[in-house]
N, C-alpha and C positions, 0 to 999 in steps of 0.2 A: 520540704517538697522538692524533689529533684527536677531539674530541667533537662529535657532530652537534647542530646548533643547531635549536631549535624555530622553526616559522614565526612571523613577526612579526605577521601579521594573520590574522584569521578573519572569515568572512562572517557568522557567527552572533554579532552583538554586540547588546546591548540597544538601541543607537541605531538600527541598521539594522532591527531588528524593529519598533521604535516607529514608524519612518518608514513602513513598509508597513502597520502597523495604522492609522496616521493616514489613509492613503489609503483604506482600507476605511471608516473612520469618517466620512470626508467624503462617502461615498455613503449610509451607513445606520448607525443606532444598534443594529441587531439584534445580540443577544448569543447566540451559539450555545452549546449544551451539549455537542454531539457533532460530531466532524469525520469526514467520510467521503472516502476517496480512491477514485475510480472508475478501474479499470484498463481494459486493452485490450478493446474490444467491450462494455464495461459502462457506458458513459456514459448509456445510456438510463434508468438508475435515476433520473436527474435528473427524468425526466418524471413520476415519482410524487411529486415535491416540490411544495409550494406555495411558489413562489419569491417572495421579497420584494425581493431585490436580486441583480443579476448584474453581475460585474465581470471584464473581460478581463484576462488575465495581464499584457499589455503596459501596463496602467494601474496595476500594482502594483510599486513599487520593489523591486528585488532578486529578483523572480520571473523565472526563465528563460522561454523560449517553447517550447511543445510543437512538436516537429517530426514526430511520428508521426501518420500520416493519420487514425487512429481516435481521436485525443485532441483534444478541442475547444479546450481552453486557456482555461477561464474558471472563476471562483469563484462559486458559487451559495450564497446565504443564504436559508433559509426553513424550513418545517416538513415533517417526514417521520415518519410513525408517531407523531404527537402530540408529537414532540420538536423543539426548536430545533436546526437542523443547518446546518453550513457544509460544502459539498461541493466538492472539487476535481474538475472535469470535465476530466480529462486530467492525467497526471503526467509526470515527467521520468525519464530513464534515463542511466546511465553511458555507454551505447553511443552516445548522441547527442553525446557530447563534453563533457558537463558534469561537473564535480567532484561528489563526493558531498555536499559542503557546499552547492553550488548545488541539487542534487537535493532536499535535505532542508530548505532554508531555509523553504519554505512551512509545514512542520510547526511550526516555531517561531512563525510568525504565527498559525496556527490555535489553538495553545495560548494565545498572548497575547490572542486574541480572546475567550477564555473556555472553549474546549472542553477538557473533562477526560478525554474518551474518544475514542479513534481507532478507526474501523472501516475496514479497508483490504482492498481486493479486487484480484484479478489473474487473468489467464489464464495457464495453465501447461501443461507437458507432463507426462503421467502415466506413471510408471515402475512403479507397482504393477500386477502382472499381473491382479489381480481387479477392477480399477477400469476404467471406460470413459469415452470422451469424453462430455461433458455432465454428468458427476457433479460435485457440489459437495464440496469438502473443507475442513473447518476446519483452520487451521494450529495445531498443538500446539507446534511448535518449528521452529527453522530452522538452516541451516548457511550461513555467509557465505563464499563463494568469489569474491567480487568483487575480492579483492586490495587492498582499501582499507577505511577506516572513516570515517564522517562526523565522528567525535569527535576525530580526530587533529589536534593543534595545541593552542594555549593553551585552558585550560578556564576558563569564567566560572562561579563557584560560584552566581551568581544564577540561572543557567539549569539547573544540574544538577550532580551530583557528578563528580569527576574519574574515578572508576572505578565506573560504574553496574553494579549487579547484573543479570545476565541469566539467572538460574536459572529464571525463569518469565516470559518476555517476552509471552506470550499469556495473558491473564487467565483463570484457571480458572473463576471465577464466570460470566464472559461466555460461555465455551465451553459450560458446563452449561446456561445459559439458551438458547443457540442450539440445543442438542440438544433441549431441551423444546419449543421452537417448531417445529423440524423434525418431531418426532413428532406434534405437534398438527396439522400441515399434511399429514401423510402423505408427507413428503419424505425421501428417503434422503440422509444426510449423513455423509460419510466424515470421518476425522480422521487427520492424519499430519504428516510433516516436509517442509518446503519448503527447497530449496537454491537460492540465488541465484548466478548466473554472469554474467559481463560481457556476453556476446553480442557483436554482434547475430546471428551465425550460430547455427543450431541445433547440437545436439551430434552427435558421431560415435557409432557403435555402441560403441566402446571406452569413450568418455566416459560413456555411459549405464550401462554395466556398472560403471564406477568409482563413479558417483554413487549407484547403487543399493546397492552394496557398503558405501558410507559410512553408509547408513541413511536416505537420502532417498526419499520417496514421489513427489514431484513436483519439477519444475525450472522456473525462471523467471528473469527478468532485472530484477526490481524488488523492492519491498516491504521487504526487509531493512533498507536504509538508513533508510527512514522510521520503521520500528519501533524501531530503535536510538535515534534521536533522540527519538521519543515516549516511550520508556521513560526516557531520560535526563531528560526534562522532567517525569516523574512521571505520564504519562498511562496510563490502562488501555487495552489494545489487544485488539481482536478481528480476526482475519484470516481471510479466506475466499477459496478459489481455485476457479475453474472449470477443470476438466480439458478441454482443447480438442483434444488429440491424444494418441495412445498411443505411448509411446516404449520399445517392447520391442525390444532389440537383435537378437534372433533372428527378429523378424517386423516389421522396421522399414520403414515406407513413407514416401515423400517427402512432406513437409509443405508446405502453401502458406498464405500469410496469408489468402487468401479463405476457405479451408476453416476455418481457426482462428476467424476472425470469425463465420462462419456458425454454428459450434457454440456459441460464446459468446453469440450472439444468441438461439439457441433456449433456452439455459439461463438467460438473463438474467431472465425472469419469476420463476423459482424463487429466484434470489438476491435479487431485489427483495422478494419475499414474506417471505423469511427475515429480511432486514435490517429491514423494516417491523415484523415480529413481535417482533424483539428490542427495537427502539426503543419499541414499545408496552408492553413489560413491564419496561423499565428502571426 
């Protein structure tokens, strides 16, 4: 009986991370406290930043390139909500053909630059019958159905533990703070479970029924790999989703990217205000 051999190489090495960090430091000495990943239709959050440096992903060793039309593909460093922030304007996905180690390599770099907190956003399909497109949802927990994990392979203890705990991947204190900010702003803020699937196709009626029965409130194709690596690296995480379409299997309508982006665009000012409010109170 043969024993499976572990992969001999990993993309997440201190040397690779240091090379990417050096490329950033060659442009700016700016030291971020918080990292933000801007998802589909949410890149406009960057307009609220006072940007001190902007670096294209193709100038950063080890960074993949964004192939999704709504993702700009650049790293922004500056201030937002009185905090020093590094923002990814555009993220990567498994469905683009990237491995989860490629997808999550930037999180290692964000951590090495100094960010101890990660705020991650996404657009998602809503399966909760009482929630509507345009609603914001705090992620309280997640389900990984990507069929893969970015931590598979050799583990470098300098980056994080072999078996990281995931009993509370989304920081309870940050979620409580987000609810405080939402109440002060008069903003309705849901809270629930996000399930990640590979995509790129949207789900069938039967799949929506299955995902809902598993305990998920919303479904998307991102976020979970980045959160796994952020927690492995010891970062606090706050996740927020914009529900862009309603995925009720008995009343399912055909979805379109144009409509999804339009809903995300209308909800974006609320997400921007929420994130800025959280940053101001950190």
